[in-house]
Backbone as a chain_set.jsonl record, in Angstrom:
{"seq": "MDRDALAAAIDHTVLGPETTPADVEAVLDTAAEEGMNACIPPCYVDEAAAYAPDVTLVTVVGFPHGQHAPRVKEDEAERAWDDGADELDVVVNVGRLHAGEGDAVREEIERVVAATPLPVKVIVEAGLLSDAELRRVGKLAKEAGADYLKTSTGFAGGPARVADVEALAAFLPVKASGGIGDWETAKAMFDAGAERIGASAGDGILTSFDAARE", "coords": {"N": [[-53.335, -79.295, -39.87], [-50.005, -80.162, -39.28], [-46.571, -79.639, -40.393], [-45.052, -82.019, -40.265], [-47.028, -84.011, -40.182], [-48.224, -83.572, -42.645], [-46.084, -84.199, -44.411], [-45.794, -86.937, -43.868], [-48.077, -87.864, -45.031], [-47.665, -87.8, -47.711], [-46.859, -89.438, -50.688], [-44.041, -89.401, -52.218], [-43.151, -89.37, -55.532], [-41.829, -91.287, -58.274], [-42.316, -92.476, -61.364], [-42.117, -92.575, -64.087], [-41.541, -93.654, -67.561], [-38.869, -93.469, -68.173], [-37.438, -93.638, -65.871], [-34.562, -93.814, -63.896], [-32.084, -95.638, -61.899], [-30.691, -93.627, -60.512], [-32.575, -91.576, -60.463], [-34.461, -92.677, -58.767], [-32.966, -92.882, -56.398], [-32.642, -90.163, -55.862], [-35.269, -89.372, -55.291], [-35.698, -90.948, -53.031], [-33.775, -89.864, -51.301], [-34.806, -87.272, -50.906], [-37.298, -87.92, -49.818], [-36.496, -89.177, -47.435], [-35.189, -87.072, -46.144], [-37.261, -85.225, -45.778], [-39.276, -86.609, -44.511], [-41.209, -87.972, -45.932], [-43.064, -90.574, -47.694], [-42.09, -92.901, -50.309], [-42.838, -93.538, -53.677], [-42.209, -95.854, -56.069], [-40.904, -97.488, -59.086], [-41.464, -101.049, -59.52], [-39.202, -102.519, -60.274], [-37.062, -101.457, -58.965], [-37.319, -101.819, -56.264], [-35.976, -103.636, -54.506], [-33.361, -102.615, -54.461], [-33.896, -100.055, -53.495], [-34.924, -100.567, -50.952], [-32.658, -101.406, -49.625], [-31.078, -99.152, -49.888], [-32.472, -97.023, -48.647], [-33.561, -97.733, -45.91], [-35.257, -96.723, -43.957], [-37.303, -95.372, -45.132], [-40.703, -95.408, -46.016], [-41.742, -97.595, -48.437], [-43.533, -97.514, -51.362], [-44.93, -99.315, -54.033], [-45.935, -100.184, -57.415], [-48.513, -102.169, -58.97], [-49.531, -103.989, -61.8], [-49.166, -101.83, -63.457], [-48.954, -99.428, -66.154], [-51.637, -99.661, -67.0], [-53.376, -101.593, -65.977], [-54.093, -103.984, -67.152], [-52.886, -106.43, -66.915], [-52.809, -110.009, -66.573], [-54.707, -111.551, -63.937], [-53.181, -113.421, -62.398], [-50.639, -112.549, -62.885], [-50.587, -110.012, -61.708], [-50.923, -110.824, -59.083], [-48.524, -112.222, -58.703], [-46.711, -110.134, -59.079], [-47.307, -108.603, -56.824], [-46.492, -110.335, -54.745], [-43.741, -110.551, -55.299], [-42.935, -107.907, -54.974], [-43.36, -107.57, -52.241], [-41.512, -109.458, -51.245], [-39.2, -108.171, -52.085], [-39.092, -105.966, -50.477], [-41.046, -103.967, -50.365], [-43.432, -101.775, -48.792], [-46.037, -100.992, -49.172], [-48.695, -101.386, -51.592], [-49.796, -100.229, -54.746], [-52.298, -100.912, -56.82], [-53.386, -101.158, -60.16], [-56.655, -100.931, -61.33], [-58.588, -102.991, -63.587], [-59.784, -101.23, -65.983], [-61.116, -101.687, -68.374], [-62.575, -104.064, -67.944], [-64.255, -103.116, -65.987], [-65.714, -101.167, -67.411], [-67.018, -102.952, -69.068], [-68.852, -104.037, -67.426], [-68.16, -106.151, -65.799], [-68.182, -106.782, -62.93], [-67.77, -108.802, -60.984], [-65.399, -110.026, -61.847], [-63.612, -107.898, -61.579], [-63.693, -107.441, -58.789], [-62.796, -109.947, -57.833], [-60.201, -110.045, -58.845], [-58.954, -107.952, -57.448], [-59.235, -109.002, -54.885], [-57.464, -111.165, -55.048], [-54.976, -109.9, -55.2], [-54.963, -108.54, -52.766], [-54.969, -110.729, -51.017], [-52.523, -111.85, -51.534], [-50.335, -110.828, -50.129], [-49.4, -109.432, -46.874], [-49.453, -106.706, -47.086], [-50.611, -103.262, -47.123], [-53.081, -102.343, -49.51], [-53.7, -100.208, -52.176], [-56.157, -99.271, -54.448], [-55.962, -98.274, -57.676], [-58.053, -96.337, -59.533], [-58.376, -94.867, -61.881], [-60.011, -92.456, -62.141], [-60.738, -90.379, -63.89], [-61.457, -91.653, -66.202], [-63.845, -92.829, -65.771], [-67.429, -93.108, -65.454], [-69.801, -91.442, -63.268], [-71.356, -93.382, -62.05], [-69.793, -95.679, -62.453], [-67.6, -94.974, -60.946], [-68.593, -95.012, -58.341], [-69.278, -97.69, -58.302], [-66.804, -99.058, -58.527], [-65.623, -98.223, -56.202], [-67.217, -99.508, -54.294], [-66.743, -102.194, -55.0], [-63.975, -102.441, -54.509], [-63.903, -102.047, -51.755], [-65.409, -104.266, -50.895], [-63.624, -106.214, -51.665], [-61.61, -106.046, -49.85], [-59.632, -104.102, -49.97], [-57.441, -101.424, -48.894], [-57.245, -98.712, -49.472], [-58.478, -96.308, -51.853], [-57.282, -95.006, -54.893], [-56.978, -92.162, -56.907], [-55.793, -91.963, -59.518], [-53.32, -93.073, -61.943], [-51.837, -91.021, -62.852], [-51.15, -91.0, -65.44], [-53.296, -91.162, -67.117], [-56.499, -89.877, -67.925], [-56.427, -87.33, -66.78], [-55.897, -84.757, -64.169], [-56.162, -85.14, -60.545], [-59.399, -84.8, -59.088], [-61.578, -82.86, -57.063], [-64.264, -83.652, -56.779], [-64.168, -86.369, -57.431], [-62.591, -87.4, -55.37], [-64.262, -86.884, -53.202], [-66.419, -88.583, -53.831], [-65.214, -91.152, -53.786], [-64.302, -91.281, -51.174], [-66.452, -92.022, -49.699], [-66.377, -94.706, -49.531], [-63.785, -95.851, -48.96], [-60.611, -94.917, -47.411], [-58.816, -92.358, -49.191], [-56.297, -91.913, -51.653], [-55.197, -89.196, -53.249], [-54.129, -88.481, -56.467], [-52.255, -87.194, -59.191], [-51.367, -84.481, -60.91], [-50.964, -82.846, -58.673], [-49.295, -80.348, -57.244], [-48.773, -78.388, -55.393], [-49.37, -76.799, -52.17], [-51.912, -75.616, -51.961], [-53.517, -77.023, -53.827], [-53.215, -79.605, -52.806], [-54.382, -79.26, -50.274], [-57.043, -78.831, -50.965], [-57.704, -81.391, -51.769], [-57.361, -82.84, -49.383], [-59.34, -81.572, -47.863], [-61.534, -82.512, -49.212], [-61.624, -85.096, -48.424], [-59.439, -86.78, -48.819], [-56.751, -88.82, -47.617], [-54.184, -89.383, -48.19], [-51.597, -88.221, -50.392], [-50.412, -88.532, -53.658], [-47.587, -87.646, -55.428], [-45.281, -86.332, -57.777], [-44.092, -84.054, -57.139], [-43.678, -83.842, -54.374], [-41.909, -82.544, -52.619], [-42.271, -79.949, -53.499], [-44.878, -79.433, -52.683], [-44.513, -79.329, -49.911], [-42.773, -77.145, -49.74], [-44.429, -75.046, -50.659], [-46.335, -75.2, -48.694], [-44.842, -74.346, -46.47], [-44.369, -71.709, -47.305], [-46.939, -70.66, -47.279], [-47.383, -70.501, -44.609], [-45.781, -68.532, -43.7]], "CA": [[-52.27, -80.249, -40.2], [-48.674, -79.582, -39.197], [-45.701, -80.026, -41.495], [-44.666, -83.429, -40.159], [-48.184, -84.824, -40.571], [-48.362, -83.427, -44.092], [-45.02, -84.969, -45.065], [-46.086, -88.367, -43.711], [-49.237, -88.185, -45.863], [-47.28, -87.645, -49.114], [-46.05, -90.449, -51.369], [-43.19, -88.704, -53.192], [-43.301, -90.382, -56.579], [-41.161, -91.285, -59.574], [-42.83, -93.669, -62.037], [-42.078, -92.4, -65.533], [-40.924, -94.75, -68.311], [-37.426, -93.292, -68.274], [-36.886, -93.572, -64.52], [-33.282, -94.494, -63.697], [-31.738, -95.825, -60.487], [-30.313, -92.342, -59.918], [-33.817, -90.851, -60.191], [-35.058, -93.282, -57.569], [-32.168, -92.466, -55.237], [-32.936, -88.757, -55.578], [-36.568, -89.342, -54.619], [-35.51, -91.517, -51.695], [-33.045, -88.885, -50.492], [-35.737, -86.209, -50.535], [-38.294, -88.49, -48.92], [-35.858, -89.39, -46.131], [-34.898, -85.767, -45.546], [-38.484, -84.496, -45.458], [-40.221, -87.436, -43.773], [-42.247, -88.468, -46.829], [-42.951, -91.909, -48.249], [-41.631, -92.872, -51.696], [-43.516, -94.46, -54.583], [-41.193, -96.106, -57.083], [-41.175, -98.664, -59.921], [-41.159, -102.315, -58.846], [-37.884, -103.065, -60.61], [-36.034, -100.856, -58.106], [-37.69, -101.921, -54.854], [-34.957, -104.289, -53.684], [-32.264, -101.664, -54.287], [-34.374, -98.948, -52.673], [-35.049, -101.02, -49.572], [-31.314, -101.411, -49.06], [-30.535, -97.786, -49.917], [-33.191, -96.138, -47.717], [-34.385, -98.667, -45.126], [-36.205, -96.054, -43.071], [-38.365, -94.749, -45.929], [-41.809, -96.281, -46.392], [-41.681, -97.805, -49.879], [-44.751, -97.87, -52.076], [-44.686, -99.631, -55.433], [-47.148, -100.359, -58.203], [-48.85, -103.485, -59.506], [-50.385, -103.841, -62.97], [-48.975, -100.447, -63.882], [-49.895, -98.366, -65.805], [-52.97, -99.789, -67.594], [-54.223, -102.503, -65.231], [-54.58, -105.078, -67.998], [-52.162, -107.671, -66.663], [-53.616, -111.13, -66.095], [-54.763, -111.556, -62.473], [-52.084, -114.172, -61.794], [-49.432, -111.717, -63.006], [-50.691, -109.01, -60.646], [-50.686, -111.553, -57.836], [-47.091, -112.489, -58.646], [-46.046, -108.838, -58.874], [-47.49, -108.233, -55.419], [-45.632, -111.19, -53.927], [-42.35, -110.182, -55.54], [-42.704, -106.603, -54.358], [-43.24, -107.824, -50.797], [-40.22, -110.116, -51.038], [-38.116, -107.216, -52.335], [-39.037, -104.974, -49.414], [-42.089, -102.944, -50.425], [-44.282, -101.632, -47.613], [-47.411, -100.78, -49.622], [-48.909, -101.678, -53.006], [-50.824, -99.487, -55.475], [-52.639, -101.786, -57.944], [-54.263, -100.518, -61.134], [-57.839, -101.718, -61.659], [-58.808, -103.229, -65.012], [-60.865, -100.327, -66.362], [-61.876, -102.309, -69.449], [-63.563, -104.99, -67.366], [-65.249, -102.293, -65.296], [-66.587, -100.642, -68.464], [-67.806, -104.061, -69.612], [-69.819, -104.478, -66.423], [-67.711, -107.402, -65.203], [-67.849, -106.451, -61.552], [-67.242, -109.955, -60.253], [-63.997, -110.203, -62.241], [-62.85, -106.797, -60.971], [-63.576, -107.705, -57.356], [-61.976, -111.144, -57.597], [-58.806, -109.716, -59.114], [-58.472, -107.179, -56.304], [-59.138, -109.952, -53.771], [-56.252, -111.961, -55.215], [-53.826, -109.068, -54.843], [-55.046, -108.318, -51.321], [-54.632, -111.976, -50.325], [-51.174, -112.306, -51.888], [-49.36, -110.357, -49.141], [-50.032, -108.697, -45.779], [-49.229, -105.278, -47.275], [-51.764, -102.43, -47.488], [-53.322, -102.254, -50.95], [-54.481, -99.087, -52.707], [-56.668, -99.595, -55.773], [-55.952, -97.116, -58.574], [-59.289, -96.522, -60.301], [-58.4, -93.996, -63.066], [-61.315, -91.8, -62.002], [-61.049, -89.561, -65.048], [-61.962, -92.493, -67.284], [-65.055, -93.503, -65.299], [-68.656, -92.366, -65.198], [-70.097, -91.339, -61.837], [-71.85, -94.688, -61.591], [-68.649, -96.596, -62.407], [-66.75, -94.567, -59.825], [-69.214, -95.571, -57.134], [-69.23, -99.148, -58.402], [-65.468, -99.559, -58.225], [-65.414, -97.995, -54.778], [-67.899, -100.594, -53.583], [-66.047, -103.444, -55.289], [-62.69, -102.445, -53.803], [-64.184, -102.241, -50.328], [-65.81, -105.666, -50.726], [-62.453, -107.064, -51.897], [-60.684, -105.925, -48.735], [-58.589, -103.099, -50.19], [-57.271, -100.466, -47.804], [-57.394, -97.355, -49.989], [-58.734, -96.043, -53.256], [-56.381, -93.982, -55.427], [-57.706, -91.573, -58.029], [-55.215, -92.047, -60.851], [-51.894, -93.346, -62.118], [-51.178, -89.81, -63.325], [-50.85, -91.175, -66.862], [-54.534, -91.261, -67.892], [-57.719, -89.322, -67.348], [-56.286, -85.995, -66.234], [-55.494, -84.588, -62.775], [-57.11, -85.468, -59.476], [-60.511, -83.858, -58.98], [-62.215, -82.845, -55.755], [-65.509, -84.43, -56.809], [-63.827, -87.79, -57.417], [-62.153, -87.722, -54.008], [-65.46, -86.91, -52.354], [-67.194, -89.787, -54.131], [-64.49, -92.346, -53.354], [-64.142, -91.271, -49.716], [-67.624, -92.653, -49.095], [-66.145, -96.153, -49.483], [-62.503, -96.172, -48.331], [-59.673, -93.794, -47.441], [-58.442, -92.01, -50.561], [-55.037, -91.296, -52.052], [-55.394, -88.347, -54.42], [-52.904, -88.492, -57.264], [-52.372, -86.657, -60.535], [-51.383, -83.033, -61.058], [-50.94, -82.14, -57.386], [-47.934, -79.832, -57.152], [-48.618, -77.326, -54.395], [-50.161, -76.975, -50.963], [-53.307, -75.218, -52.206], [-54.193, -78.145, -54.475], [-53.245, -80.714, -51.855], [-55.355, -78.95, -49.226], [-58.382, -79.063, -51.51], [-57.92, -82.832, -51.754], [-57.565, -83.227, -47.983], [-60.656, -81.06, -47.457], [-62.543, -83.352, -49.856], [-61.63, -86.401, -47.786], [-58.218, -87.553, -49.047], [-55.858, -89.028, -46.476], [-52.833, -89.453, -48.739], [-51.349, -87.532, -51.648], [-49.33, -89.044, -54.487], [-47.12, -86.523, -56.238], [-43.862, -86.252, -58.126], [-43.629, -82.788, -56.56], [-43.918, -83.845, -52.94], [-41.118, -81.485, -52.0], [-42.899, -78.681, -53.852], [-46.034, -79.253, -51.805], [-44.002, -78.907, -48.607], [-42.235, -75.792, -49.881], [-45.53, -74.096, -50.724], [-46.938, -75.215, -47.357], [-44.018, -73.457, -45.652], [-44.582, -70.335, -47.759], [-48.273, -70.252, -46.86], [-47.36, -70.295, -43.16], [-44.897, -67.396, -43.382]], "C": [[-50.913, -79.561, -40.075], [-47.78, -80.171, -40.283], [-45.334, -81.509, -41.451], [-45.804, -84.349, -40.592], [-48.414, -84.753, -42.077], [-47.329, -84.283, -44.821], [-45.321, -86.46, -45.012], [-47.266, -88.819, -44.56], [-48.929, -88.086, -47.36], [-46.454, -88.843, -49.566], [-45.288, -89.733, -52.48], [-42.843, -89.712, -54.286], [-42.379, -90.175, -57.777], [-41.52, -92.589, -60.283], [-42.786, -93.561, -63.559], [-41.33, -93.509, -66.243], [-39.41, -94.64, -68.436], [-36.732, -93.24, -66.915], [-35.63, -94.423, -64.382], [-33.056, -94.773, -62.219], [-31.363, -94.519, -59.795], [-31.551, -91.501, -59.603], [-34.477, -91.377, -58.921], [-34.287, -92.864, -56.322], [-32.45, -91.021, -54.865], [-34.272, -88.614, -54.852], [-36.461, -89.885, -53.199], [-34.778, -90.551, -50.773], [-33.983, -87.786, -50.001], [-36.785, -86.714, -49.557], [-37.722, -88.68, -47.516], [-35.626, -88.063, -45.407], [-36.157, -85.087, -45.034], [-39.5, -85.303, -44.658], [-41.384, -87.925, -44.604], [-42.059, -89.959, -47.1], [-42.422, -91.78, -49.678], [-42.377, -93.927, -52.493], [-42.651, -94.632, -55.821], [-41.557, -97.326, -57.935], [-40.762, -99.959, -59.23], [-39.766, -102.856, -59.13], [-36.774, -102.533, -59.706], [-36.291, -101.065, -56.615], [-36.594, -102.556, -54.015], [-33.779, -103.363, -53.432], [-32.672, -100.537, -53.34], [-34.478, -99.333, -51.21], [-33.7, -101.063, -48.874], [-30.748, -99.999, -48.93], [-31.164, -96.892, -48.852], [-34.125, -96.968, -46.846], [-35.419, -98.004, -44.236], [-37.349, -95.362, -43.816], [-39.452, -95.781, -46.227], [-41.866, -96.369, -47.908], [-43.022, -98.278, -50.419], [-44.339, -98.247, -53.496], [-46.004, -100.011, -56.099], [-47.281, -101.789, -58.731], [-49.797, -103.282, -60.688], [-50.291, -102.474, -63.604], [-48.491, -100.382, -65.329], [-51.34, -98.599, -66.235], [-53.898, -100.775, -66.892], [-54.67, -103.734, -65.985], [-53.74, -106.349, -67.908], [-53.154, -108.771, -66.259], [-53.611, -111.139, -64.568], [-53.597, -112.294, -61.824], [-50.776, -113.383, -61.865], [-49.439, -110.627, -61.928], [-50.397, -109.641, -59.281], [-49.186, -111.805, -57.647], [-46.306, -111.206, -58.416], [-46.131, -108.423, -57.406], [-46.557, -109.038, -54.52], [-44.163, -110.804, -54.073], [-42.001, -108.843, -54.898], [-42.538, -106.743, -52.846], [-41.888, -108.463, -50.482], [-39.061, -109.141, -51.176], [-38.045, -106.102, -51.299], [-40.054, -103.859, -49.487], [-42.92, -102.952, -49.146], [-45.75, -101.475, -47.962], [-47.487, -101.03, -51.125], [-50.032, -100.805, -53.566], [-51.128, -100.266, -56.754], [-53.647, -101.099, -58.857], [-55.437, -101.448, -61.461], [-57.908, -101.931, -63.175], [-60.033, -102.429, -65.449], [-61.733, -100.945, -67.464], [-62.938, -103.266, -68.927], [-64.646, -104.212, -66.602], [-66.234, -101.702, -66.308], [-67.52, -101.72, -69.006], [-68.847, -104.589, -68.626], [-69.441, -105.758, -65.715], [-67.227, -107.172, -63.759], [-67.254, -107.598, -60.769], [-65.768, -110.171, -60.573], [-63.121, -109.131, -61.625], [-62.632, -107.06, -59.485], [-62.654, -108.888, -57.076], [-60.492, -110.865, -57.853], [-58.2, -108.926, -57.961], [-58.293, -108.091, -55.096], [-57.846, -110.758, -53.852], [-55.006, -111.167, -54.831], [-53.8, -108.823, -53.335], [-54.579, -109.557, -50.554], [-53.183, -112.398, -50.533], [-50.122, -111.926, -50.853], [-50.103, -109.712, -47.976], [-49.944, -107.175, -45.941], [-50.527, -104.525, -47.546], [-51.861, -102.287, -49.007], [-54.2, -101.043, -51.264], [-54.898, -99.457, -54.128], [-56.747, -98.322, -56.603], [-57.106, -97.28, -59.554], [-59.324, -95.755, -61.62], [-59.751, -93.281, -63.149], [-61.71, -90.983, -63.23], [-61.584, -90.331, -66.232], [-63.318, -93.11, -66.959], [-66.241, -92.554, -65.234], [-68.873, -92.283, -63.688], [-70.552, -92.685, -61.282], [-70.71, -95.689, -61.479], [-67.731, -96.265, -61.242], [-67.306, -95.127, -58.523], [-69.115, -97.097, -57.127], [-67.848, -99.677, -58.018], [-65.117, -99.301, -56.767], [-66.015, -99.11, -53.941], [-67.168, -101.919, -53.78], [-64.725, -103.537, -54.532], [-62.881, -102.653, -52.309], [-64.553, -103.687, -50.055], [-64.601, -106.601, -50.835], [-61.405, -106.955, -50.792], [-59.538, -104.961, -48.951], [-58.565, -102.1, -49.041], [-57.525, -99.029, -48.219], [-57.927, -97.417, -51.416], [-57.818, -94.907, -53.693], [-56.971, -93.474, -56.728], [-57.122, -91.913, -59.383], [-53.766, -92.514, -60.813], [-51.117, -92.065, -62.4], [-50.855, -89.865, -64.803], [-52.11, -91.274, -67.724], [-55.643, -90.521, -67.162], [-57.587, -87.974, -66.685], [-55.963, -85.959, -64.752], [-56.566, -85.025, -61.793], [-58.162, -84.373, -59.373], [-61.181, -84.0, -57.62], [-63.45, -83.735, -55.741], [-65.237, -85.932, -56.765], [-63.39, -88.231, -56.026], [-63.355, -87.828, -53.075], [-66.27, -88.182, -52.576], [-66.52, -91.038, -53.59], [-64.376, -92.439, -51.841], [-65.347, -91.854, -48.997], [-67.416, -94.157, -48.894], [-64.892, -96.535, -48.692], [-61.671, -94.898, -48.221], [-59.135, -93.594, -48.865], [-57.028, -91.452, -50.631], [-55.307, -90.515, -53.324], [-54.078, -88.241, -55.171], [-53.191, -87.973, -58.666], [-52.459, -85.146, -60.524], [-51.381, -82.238, -59.768], [-49.517, -81.663, -57.126], [-47.723, -78.751, -56.129], [-49.585, -77.56, -53.233], [-51.634, -76.634, -51.19], [-54.101, -76.371, -52.825], [-54.303, -79.33, -53.524], [-54.291, -80.482, -50.77], [-56.778, -79.178, -49.718], [-58.71, -80.553, -51.5], [-58.149, -83.347, -50.322], [-58.945, -82.79, -47.507], [-61.781, -81.912, -48.041], [-62.594, -84.755, -49.272], [-60.415, -87.261, -48.034], [-57.422, -87.68, -47.753], [-54.41, -89.154, -46.906], [-52.788, -88.67, -50.044], [-50.219, -88.246, -52.369], [-48.88, -87.952, -55.43], [-45.637, -86.644, -56.539], [-43.241, -84.981, -57.561], [-43.93, -82.741, -55.067], [-43.153, -82.758, -52.217], [-41.697, -80.115, -52.308], [-44.119, -78.393, -53.008], [-45.583, -78.748, -50.435], [-43.449, -77.486, -48.657], [-43.36, -74.763, -49.908], [-46.316, -74.065, -49.413], [-46.177, -74.265, -46.438], [-44.26, -71.999, -46.013], [-45.936, -69.798, -47.286], [-48.32, -69.954, -45.37], [-46.496, -69.103, -42.75], [-45.683, -66.102, -43.242]], "O": [[-50.683, -78.513, -40.679], [-48.181, -81.087, -41.002], [-45.309, -82.175, -42.485], [-45.58, -85.343, -41.283], [-48.757, -85.753, -42.708], [-47.674, -85.013, -45.75], [-45.127, -87.168, -45.999], [-47.445, -90.015, -44.788], [-49.822, -88.267, -48.188], [-45.476, -89.218, -48.918], [-45.833, -89.489, -53.556], [-42.306, -90.783, -54.002], [-42.173, -89.052, -58.236], [-41.093, -93.668, -59.872], [-43.376, -94.394, -64.247], [-40.563, -94.237, -65.612], [-38.743, -95.619, -68.771], [-35.571, -92.843, -66.823], [-35.635, -95.609, -64.711], [-33.751, -94.214, -61.371], [-31.681, -94.325, -58.622], [-31.581, -90.794, -58.596], [-34.986, -90.607, -58.107], [-34.889, -92.53, -55.302], [-32.494, -90.684, -53.682], [-34.391, -87.829, -53.911], [-37.065, -89.342, -52.274], [-35.121, -90.432, -49.597], [-33.958, -87.414, -48.827], [-37.124, -86.033, -48.589], [-38.387, -88.378, -46.524], [-35.844, -87.958, -44.2], [-36.137, -84.446, -43.983], [-40.486, -84.746, -44.175], [-42.437, -88.26, -44.061], [-41.019, -90.532, -46.773], [-42.317, -90.671, -50.2], [-42.533, -95.064, -52.048], [-42.39, -93.667, -56.54], [-42.422, -98.112, -57.549], [-39.817, -99.967, -58.442], [-39.207, -103.581, -58.307], [-35.675, -103.086, -59.679], [-35.55, -100.536, -55.786], [-36.303, -102.074, -52.92], [-33.249, -103.321, -52.322], [-31.889, -100.118, -52.488], [-34.163, -98.536, -50.327], [-33.604, -100.79, -47.678], [-30.028, -99.693, -47.98], [-30.47, -96.092, -48.223], [-35.343, -96.918, -47.018], [-36.366, -98.659, -43.8], [-38.262, -94.826, -43.189], [-39.151, -96.9, -46.643], [-42.019, -95.356, -48.591], [-43.566, -99.296, -49.992], [-43.497, -97.58, -54.097], [-47.039, -100.141, -55.446], [-46.295, -102.505, -58.909], [-50.748, -102.505, -60.602], [-51.246, -102.01, -64.227], [-47.673, -101.217, -65.716], [-52.208, -97.806, -65.869], [-55.095, -100.795, -67.18], [-55.543, -104.462, -65.512], [-53.876, -107.244, -68.742], [-54.202, -108.491, -65.677], [-52.606, -110.769, -63.96], [-53.076, -111.842, -60.805], [-49.909, -113.534, -61.004], [-48.409, -110.355, -61.31], [-49.71, -109.055, -58.444], [-48.653, -111.618, -56.553], [-45.346, -111.192, -57.646], [-45.153, -107.955, -56.823], [-45.908, -108.48, -53.636], [-43.431, -110.74, -53.086], [-40.913, -108.669, -54.349], [-41.672, -106.104, -52.249], [-41.202, -108.043, -49.549], [-38.057, -109.26, -50.475], [-37.056, -105.371, -51.241], [-39.944, -102.885, -48.743], [-43.092, -103.988, -48.503], [-46.62, -101.786, -47.148], [-46.493, -100.908, -51.841], [-51.084, -100.659, -52.945], [-50.311, -100.284, -57.674], [-54.635, -100.531, -58.393], [-55.236, -102.607, -61.823], [-57.355, -101.147, -63.946], [-61.168, -102.882, -65.306], [-62.948, -100.747, -67.481], [-64.069, -103.274, -69.414], [-65.81, -104.613, -66.581], [-67.445, -101.731, -66.089], [-68.665, -101.442, -69.36], [-69.627, -105.482, -68.956], [-70.291, -106.397, -65.094], [-66.053, -107.343, -63.43], [-66.334, -107.4, -59.974], [-64.974, -110.465, -59.679], [-62.004, -109.416, -61.194], [-61.517, -106.917, -58.982], [-61.82, -108.825, -56.173], [-59.63, -111.395, -57.153], [-57.072, -109.191, -57.544], [-57.311, -107.968, -54.364], [-57.205, -111.006, -52.831], [-54.089, -111.704, -54.209], [-52.745, -108.892, -52.706], [-53.873, -109.438, -49.553], [-52.67, -113.225, -49.779], [-49.12, -112.626, -50.71], [-51.306, -109.468, -48.071], [-50.319, -106.435, -45.031], [-51.451, -105.085, -48.136], [-50.852, -102.131, -49.695], [-55.283, -100.874, -50.704], [-54.072, -99.908, -54.921], [-57.502, -97.405, -56.28], [-57.142, -98.244, -60.318], [-60.236, -95.977, -62.417], [-60.522, -93.474, -64.09], [-62.89, -90.907, -63.571], [-62.111, -89.736, -67.173], [-63.881, -93.835, -67.779], [-66.086, -91.357, -64.992], [-68.204, -92.975, -62.922], [-70.173, -93.072, -60.176], [-70.656, -96.464, -60.524], [-67.153, -97.158, -60.622], [-66.559, -95.658, -57.7], [-68.898, -97.713, -56.084], [-67.743, -100.643, -57.262], [-64.385, -100.083, -56.161], [-65.394, -99.595, -52.996], [-66.996, -102.682, -52.829], [-64.394, -104.585, -53.978], [-62.1, -103.36, -51.673], [-64.067, -104.278, -49.09], [-64.553, -107.645, -50.184], [-60.419, -107.692, -50.799], [-58.564, -104.987, -48.199], [-59.544, -101.952, -48.309], [-57.97, -98.216, -47.409], [-57.835, -98.444, -52.088], [-57.604, -93.955, -52.944], [-57.416, -94.263, -57.561], [-57.879, -92.134, -60.328], [-53.075, -92.376, -59.803], [-49.901, -92.013, -62.216], [-50.345, -88.897, -65.367], [-52.008, -91.452, -68.938], [-55.714, -90.539, -65.934], [-58.547, -87.501, -66.076], [-55.773, -87.007, -64.134], [-57.72, -85.249, -62.16], [-57.872, -83.189, -59.543], [-61.333, -85.103, -57.094], [-63.658, -84.491, -54.793], [-65.984, -86.682, -56.137], [-63.771, -89.304, -55.558], [-63.447, -88.748, -52.262], [-66.752, -88.789, -51.62], [-67.181, -91.893, -53.0], [-64.356, -93.535, -51.281], [-65.27, -92.15, -47.804], [-68.179, -94.804, -48.177], [-64.934, -97.436, -47.854], [-61.988, -93.9, -48.867], [-59.019, -94.546, -49.636], [-56.613, -90.643, -49.801], [-55.612, -91.1, -54.363], [-53.038, -87.946, -54.582], [-54.231, -88.272, -59.253], [-53.496, -84.583, -60.172], [-51.761, -81.067, -59.768], [-48.634, -82.466, -56.824], [-46.613, -78.236, -55.997], [-50.486, -78.397, -53.304], [-52.511, -77.312, -50.654], [-55.22, -76.66, -52.4], [-55.345, -79.98, -53.442], [-55.006, -81.409, -50.39], [-57.624, -79.665, -48.969], [-59.853, -80.939, -51.254], [-59.02, -84.184, -50.086], [-59.641, -83.546, -46.828], [-62.852, -82.025, -47.445], [-63.503, -85.525, -49.584], [-60.345, -88.375, -47.515], [-57.416, -86.781, -46.913], [-53.504, -89.044, -46.08], [-53.806, -88.481, -50.71], [-49.183, -88.536, -51.77], [-49.696, -87.385, -56.158], [-44.84, -87.009, -55.675], [-42.018, -84.846, -57.51], [-44.386, -81.719, -54.554], [-43.681, -82.12, -51.307], [-41.626, -79.211, -51.475], [-44.375, -77.243, -52.652], [-46.199, -77.846, -49.867], [-43.638, -76.712, -47.719], [-43.264, -73.723, -49.256], [-46.893, -73.039, -49.055], [-46.782, -73.474, -45.714], [-44.348, -71.146, -45.131], [-46.059, -68.624, -46.936], [-49.204, -69.229, -44.913], [-46.485, -68.714, -41.582], [-45.099, -65.051, -42.977]]}, "num_chains": 1, "name": "protein.A"}
């Protein structure tokens, strides 16, 4: 993987509860300079699309716990598309998955997928799931027409794990997210089958990649 390909596979992210417009602009500036994508809160998508029209904008739906009503997630997806988002990362309802309500989980994902033509990544919170649940949600997301599986919001269940990426990659392309701050960690995720990385330290991953090549 060369540097340009690595940068294009990183969603440089700012999603904390205290995120300001200035924080979003800083992430967009870095993403534009380095050739990365940017993952930002939905409330800033319209401003971001105007500020950095050449940056691929990813935003979240049902964030961070996934417990929004399905119609609310559907509406969030539509609004994000209208505001200029290019991709959607939707949080699965882990509670319904734990309860064995697979049909409800699949139907909710289907509604988000159908709401817009945008690529949809399903955030599964892998650290909160059993191995069987991880496989189950991978199958459900694929059946629902999702484009990617994403390991975590970064706010629950700990950092991304190689084993989770390997399991999810059997169903759909994977975005590894949570605790990835350097090239060594990112490479382990790519080697496990990830095709995208979500990280608040996207620039740090590129810096350590450069250092490893020196």
